[in-house]
MIPA-584817 format. One record per residue (C-alpha): residue number from 1; residue in three letters; x, y, z. Coordinates in Angstrom, 2 decimals. Example, Ala and Ser with C-alpha at 12.3 -4.5 7.8 and 13.67 -1.06 7.14 Angstrom:
<recs>
REC  pos  code       xx       yy       zz
REC    1   ALA    12.30    -4.50     7.80
REC    2   SER    13.67    -1.06     7.14
</recs>
This chain:
<recs>
REC  pos  code       xx       yy       zz
REC    1   MET   189.20   -27.76    36.79
REC    2   PRO   191.98   -26.59    39.21
REC    3   VAL   190.49   -23.07    38.44
REC    4   GLU   186.89   -23.65    39.19
REC    5   SER   188.30   -25.31    42.64
REC    6   ASN   190.40   -22.39    43.54
REC    7   ALA   187.21   -20.13    42.98
REC    8   ARG   185.16   -22.70    45.03
REC    9   ASN   187.90   -21.96    47.77
REC   10   LEU   187.97   -18.57    47.80
REC   11   ASP   184.37   -18.46    47.85
REC   12   GLN   184.24   -20.28    51.13
REC   13   GLN   186.72   -17.87    52.65
REC   14   ILE   185.45   -14.50    51.92
REC   15   GLN   183.55   -13.38    54.71
REC   16   VAL   180.93   -10.64    54.74
REC   17   GLY   180.23    -8.06    57.71
REC   18   LYS   177.40    -6.25    58.85
REC   19   ALA   176.85    -3.12    56.59
REC   20   LYS   176.61     0.49    57.78
REC   21   VAL   174.06     2.81    55.76
REC   22   LEU   174.40     6.51    55.40
REC   23   GLU   171.52     8.33    54.75
REC   24   GLY   171.26    12.07    53.82
REC   25   HIS   170.67    12.28    50.17
REC   26   THR   167.15    13.20    49.18
REC   27   LYS   167.29    11.74    45.74
REC   28   LEU   169.62     8.88    44.22
REC   29   VAL   173.10     8.44    44.85
REC   30   SER   175.08     8.40    41.32
REC   31   SER   178.66     8.20    42.09
REC   32   VAL   180.73     7.06    45.46
REC   33   PHE   184.35     7.95    45.40
REC   34   VAL   186.97     7.12    48.58
REC   35   LYS   189.94     9.67    49.78
REC   36   ASP   191.64     8.64    52.58
REC   37   LYS   188.98     8.06    55.40
REC   38   LEU   186.24    10.46    53.29
REC   39   ILE   183.43     9.30    51.24
REC   40   ILE   182.47    11.65    48.61
REC   41   SER   178.82    11.24    47.10
REC   42   GLY   177.26    12.73    44.29
REC   43   SER   173.16    12.74    43.77
REC   44   LEU   170.23    13.89    41.71
REC   45   ASP   169.41    16.06    44.57
REC   46   ASN   171.97    18.19    42.98
REC   47   THR   174.57    17.80    46.17
REC   48   ILE   177.93    16.32    47.00
REC   49   LYS   178.39    15.11    50.30
REC   50   ILE   181.53    14.57    52.06
REC   51   TRP   181.24    11.59    54.84
REC   52   ASP   183.57    10.20    57.58
REC   53   ILE   183.72     6.66    56.58
REC   54   ASN   184.59     5.40    60.08
REC   55   ALA   181.65     7.46    61.91
REC   56   GLY   179.68     7.43    59.04
REC   57   GLU   178.67    11.01    59.84
REC   58   CYS   178.27    13.76    57.13
REC   59   LEU   180.69    16.27    57.40
REC   60   LYS   179.99    18.83    54.54
REC   61   THR   177.48    18.99    52.04
REC   62   LEU   178.84    20.85    48.47
REC   63   GLU   176.03    22.82    46.74
REC   64   GLY   176.37    24.66    43.69
REC   65   HIS   175.60    22.61    40.87
REC   66   THR   172.01    23.17    39.16
REC   67   ASN   171.27    19.60    38.15
REC   68   TRP   172.40    16.14    38.87
REC   69   VAL   175.96    15.39    40.16
REC   70   TYR   176.70    12.29    38.22
REC   71   SER   180.61    11.65    38.65
REC   72   LEU   183.27    12.39    41.42
REC   73   PHE   186.94    12.41    41.42
REC   74   ALA   189.32    13.29    44.44
REC   75   LYS   192.94    14.27    43.82
REC   76   ASP   195.08    16.04    46.71
REC   77   ASN   192.86    18.42    48.57
REC   78   LEU   190.80    19.07    45.50
REC   79   ILE   187.15    16.96    44.43
REC   80   ILE   186.23    17.04    40.75
REC   81   SER   182.65    16.88    39.84
REC   82   GLY   180.76    16.22    36.73
REC   83   SER   177.06    17.43    36.45
REC   84   TRP   174.19    17.28    34.26
REC   85   ASP   174.36    20.89    34.07
REC   86   ASN   177.05    20.55    31.77
REC   87   THR   179.74    21.73    33.99
REC   88   ILE   182.78    20.28    35.67
REC   89   LYS   183.46    21.88    39.12
REC   90   ILE   186.81    22.00    41.24
REC   91   TRP   186.10    22.07    45.00
REC   92   ASP   188.55    22.64    47.87
REC   93   ILE   187.97    19.16    49.66
REC   94   ASN   188.70    20.84    53.14
REC   95   SER   186.54    24.25    52.78
REC   96   GLY   183.84    22.88    50.53
REC   97   GLU   184.50    25.80    48.44
REC   98   CYS   183.70    26.07    44.42
REC   99   LEU   187.10    27.11    43.05
REC  100   LYS   186.47    27.15    39.61
REC  101   THR   183.99    25.81    36.93
REC  102   LEU   184.78    24.33    33.46
REC  103   GLU   182.43    24.84    30.61
REC  104   GLY   182.59    23.88    27.19
REC  105   HIS   180.45    20.43    27.28
REC  106   THR   177.24    20.99    25.46
REC  107   LEU   175.41    18.10    27.21
REC  108   PHE   175.36    16.04    30.44
REC  109   VAL   178.77    15.49    31.89
REC  110   SER   178.56    11.74    32.61
REC  111   SER   182.28    11.08    33.85
REC  112   VAL   185.18    12.76    35.19
REC  113   LEU   188.76    11.67    36.40
REC  114   VAL   192.18    13.25    37.17
REC  115   LYS   195.61    12.43    35.85
REC  116   ASP   198.50    14.11    36.84
REC  117   ASN   197.60    18.20    35.94
REC  118   LEU   194.75    16.56    33.60
REC  119   ILE   191.19    16.53    33.98
REC  120   ILE   189.33    13.98    31.57
REC  121   SER   185.81    14.17    31.08
REC  122   GLY   183.30    12.10    29.28
REC  123   SER   179.81    13.44    27.97
REC  124   TYR   176.46    13.18    26.59
REC  125   ASP   177.40    15.47    23.68
REC  126   LYS   179.50    12.41    22.20
REC  127   THR   183.10    13.64    23.26
REC  128   ILE   185.89    13.48    25.86
REC  129   LYS   187.72    16.54    26.78
REC  130   ILE   190.97    17.02    28.07
REC  131   TRP   191.58    19.87    30.82
REC  132   ASP   194.41    21.55    32.22
REC  133   ILE   193.53    21.40    35.83
REC  134   ASN   195.57    24.61    37.03
REC  135   THR   194.39    26.84    33.71
REC  136   CYS   191.00    25.22    33.08
REC  137   GLU   191.83    25.36    29.52
REC  138   CYS   190.50    22.73    27.46
REC  139   LEU   193.85    21.14    25.71
REC  140   LYS   191.91    18.30    23.39
REC  141   THR   188.43    17.35    22.39
REC  142   LEU   188.33    13.87    21.23
REC  143   LYS   185.38    12.73    18.88
REC  144   GLY   184.73     9.21    17.75
REC  145   HIS   181.86     7.76    19.75
REC  146   THR   178.45     8.13    17.68
REC  147   HIS   176.52     8.16    21.15
REC  148   ASN   176.56     9.24    24.79
REC  149   VAL   179.82     8.60    26.46
REC  150   PHE   179.73     7.41    29.67
REC  151   PRO   182.93     5.96    31.30
REC  152   VAL   186.30     7.41    31.10
REC  153   LEU   189.35     5.83    32.31
REC  154   VAL   193.21     6.38    32.12
REC  155   LYS   195.66     3.51    32.14
REC  156   ASP   199.19     4.90    31.54
REC  157   ASN   199.03     6.91    28.71
REC  158   LEU   195.83     5.69    27.48
REC  159   ILE   192.40     6.88    27.73
REC  160   ILE   189.57     4.30    27.87
REC  161   SER   186.15     5.34    27.27
REC  162   GLY   182.83     3.09    27.56
REC  163   CYS   179.70     4.71    25.15
REC  164   GLN   176.04     4.22    24.38
REC  165   ASP   177.13     3.27    21.23
REC  166   LYS   177.86    -0.44    22.62
REC  167   THR   181.74     0.07    21.96
REC  168   ILE   184.70     0.81    24.00
REC  169   LYS   187.78     3.13    22.57
REC  170   ILE   191.11     3.43    23.39
REC  171   TRP   192.62     6.93    22.94
REC  172   ASP   196.06     7.97    23.17
REC  173   ILE   196.17    10.70    25.71
REC  174   ILE   198.93    12.53    23.85
REC  175   THR   197.90    12.67    20.79
REC  176   GLY   194.27    12.30    21.38
REC  177   GLU   194.45     9.64    18.47
REC  178   CYS   191.70     6.37    18.78
REC  179   LEU   194.08     3.88    18.87
REC  180   LYS   191.49     0.72    19.25
REC  181   THR   187.52     0.20    19.25
REC  182   LEU   186.48    -2.90    21.18
REC  183   LYS   183.00    -4.28    19.92
REC  184   GLY   181.24    -7.02    21.47
REC  185   HIS   178.77    -5.83    23.97
REC  186   ALA   175.19    -5.79    22.67
REC  187   CYS   174.13    -2.36    24.72
REC  188   THR   175.32     0.71    26.44
REC  189   VAL   178.92     0.08    28.31
REC  190   ARG   178.37     1.84    31.54
REC  191   SER   181.45     1.24    33.17
REC  192   VAL   184.93     0.42    32.70
REC  193   PHE   187.90    -0.77    34.88
REC  194   ALA   191.91    -1.58    33.78
REC  195   LYS   194.11    -4.24    35.76
REC  196   ASP   197.46    -5.04    34.26
REC  197   ASN   196.63    -5.94    30.80
REC  198   LEU   193.15    -6.23    30.88
REC  199   ILE   190.02    -3.98    30.42
REC  200   ILE   186.86    -4.91    32.74
REC  201   SER   183.50    -3.56    31.27
REC  202   GLY   180.16    -3.56    32.60
REC  203   SER   177.10    -3.01    30.29
REC  204   TRP   173.39    -2.82    30.13
REC  205   ASP   173.37    -5.91    28.46
REC  206   LYS   173.46    -7.48    32.00
REC  207   THR   177.30    -9.03    31.33
REC  208   ILE   180.60    -8.16    32.32
REC  209   LYS   183.62    -8.72    29.65
REC  210   ILE   187.30    -8.92    30.18
REC  211   TRP   189.45    -7.81    27.01
REC  212   ASP   193.15    -7.87    26.43
REC  213   THR   194.50    -4.53    25.88
REC  214   ASP   196.85    -5.00    23.39
REC  215   SER   194.93    -7.10    21.15
REC  216   GLY   191.40    -5.76    21.84
REC  217   GLU   190.17    -9.61    22.06
REC  218   CYS   187.49   -10.20    24.70
REC  219   LEU   188.82   -12.91    26.77
REC  220   LYS   185.78   -13.82    28.80
REC  221   THR   182.31   -12.82    29.26
REC  222   LEU   180.68   -13.05    33.17
REC  223   GLU   176.55   -13.67    33.06
REC  224   GLY   175.00   -13.79    36.21
REC  225   HIS   173.29   -10.31    36.89
REC  226   THR   169.82   -10.09    36.28
REC  227   ASP   169.52    -6.21    35.14
REC  228   TRP   171.81    -3.61    33.81
REC  229   ILE   175.17    -3.29    35.01
REC  230   GLU   176.25     0.11    36.33
REC  231   SER   179.43    -0.12    37.83
REC  232   VAL   182.56    -2.18    37.94
REC  233   PHE   185.68    -2.12    40.32
REC  234   VAL   188.25    -4.36    40.40
REC  235   LYS   190.59    -4.97    43.33
REC  236   ASP   193.66    -7.48    43.38
REC  237   ASN   192.10   -10.60    41.65
REC  238   LEU   188.41    -9.71    42.39
REC  239   ILE   185.70    -7.98    40.20
REC  240   ILE   183.15    -6.07    42.12
REC  241   SER   179.94    -5.24    40.23
REC  242   GLY   176.74    -3.13    40.84
REC  243   SER   173.58    -3.67    38.93
REC  244   ASN   169.88    -2.48    38.52
REC  245   ASP   168.99    -5.96    39.97
REC  246   LYS   169.58    -4.40    43.22
REC  247   THR   172.69    -6.36    44.09
REC  248   ILE   176.58    -6.30    44.04
REC  249   ARG   178.48    -9.11    42.84
REC  250   ILE   181.94   -10.46    43.46
REC  251   TRP   183.56   -12.69    40.95
REC  252   ASP   186.88   -14.55    40.51
REC  253   ILE   189.03   -12.91    37.36
REC  254   ASP   190.74   -16.05    36.38
REC  255   SER   187.66   -18.15    36.18
REC  256   GLY   185.09   -15.72    35.63
REC  257   CYS   182.96   -17.50    38.60
REC  258   CYS   180.48   -15.60    41.05
REC  259   LEU   181.90   -15.91    44.49
REC  260   LYS   179.18   -14.14    46.31
REC  261   THR   176.14   -12.07    45.75
REC  262   LEU   175.71    -9.35    48.44
REC  263   GLU   171.95    -7.97    49.14
REC  264   GLY   170.68    -5.20    50.99
REC  265   HIS   170.14    -2.20    48.67
REC  266   ARG   166.65    -1.59    48.09
REC  267   ASP   166.76    -0.21    44.67
REC  268   TYR   169.72    -0.07    41.94
REC  269   VAL   173.08     0.04    42.57
REC  270   LYS   174.64     2.85    40.78
REC  271   SER   178.30     2.99    41.71
REC  272   ILE   181.00     0.87    43.56
REC  273   PHE   184.01     1.81    45.27
REC  274   VAL   186.16    -0.83    47.19
REC  275   LYS   188.69     0.89    49.82
REC  276   ASP   191.01    -1.69    51.98
REC  277   ASN   188.41    -4.46    52.83
REC  278   LEU   184.99    -2.33    52.55
REC  279   ILE   182.91    -2.26    49.48
REC  280   ILE   181.39     1.27    49.41
REC  281   SER   177.98     1.34    47.28
REC  282   GLY   175.39     4.35    46.19
REC  283   SER   171.91     3.52    45.14
REC  284   ASP   168.71     4.68    44.01
REC  285   ASP   167.50     3.99    47.23
REC  286   LYS   169.28     7.21    48.39
REC  287   THR   171.80     5.52    50.79
REC  288   ILE   175.64     4.48    50.91
REC  289   ARG   176.40     1.23    52.10
REC  290   ILE   179.95     0.35    53.72
REC  291   THR   180.02    -3.20    53.54
REC  292   PRO   182.94    -4.92    55.38
REC  293   ILE   184.32    -8.02    53.75
REC  294   SER   187.40   -10.57    53.81
REC  295   LEU   188.11    -9.77    50.16
REC  296   PHE   191.53   -10.89    50.10
REC  297   PRO   192.25   -14.13    52.32
REC  298   GLY   195.77   -15.38    52.55
</recs>
């Protein structure tokens, strides 16, 4: 098949460099985010750390959450964090000062992101909340999931959420209406990513699924990981996934073929972020790895 042949050619061209390992967290690293030349990491040690991506040096440690920091997002000079203390905090990225604390979720905050002047959060209380980033007012609460909400993502005017109820829901960000429910995973949907008219989801059923956003149809199921998938990230035509099998896999989005399997973490890979030619991963082994890779050969 021509597609499979192209995948094999891409596999042969991808080169993996030596990883840099960042140590400093005292418990597992649950979330990593990259902003310019900074890596921002959240941990079950209740802290956020800011690292220089080139030097690998920890520049600041932000303290204030009273429980696990589970999700992070950075926009402009702000860091937004979601925690198992049921709160969202807004931090100044330069000073490390906590500027505001958003309260309203009644259980763990598992996911946060920013879209324009809105913060979107998902929680174990089965809801998604939309907040005004300036006033910290909760503008809407989206209800429909029947279990813990894990990832939330915004694509254009859509919110995409994954849940322990095994479904993905697509919501209208303006009205808060649930437009579609995607069913197919056999276990918790732990991570979602959007590219063009596709949704890519990673699940505790050990599979990655590629969905058509418009129709809600599952186009492909990618199998290869031997344990729960915790994180998926899409860059150009590649899917990068992190799993509790301690590996990172790189997949061709067209063929669904696994091109590379990266090893190095000594425990579960919880979070993946791709920046330029670097894969940044956070793990239960308490480390962050920066792996250089020629992801996009000509």
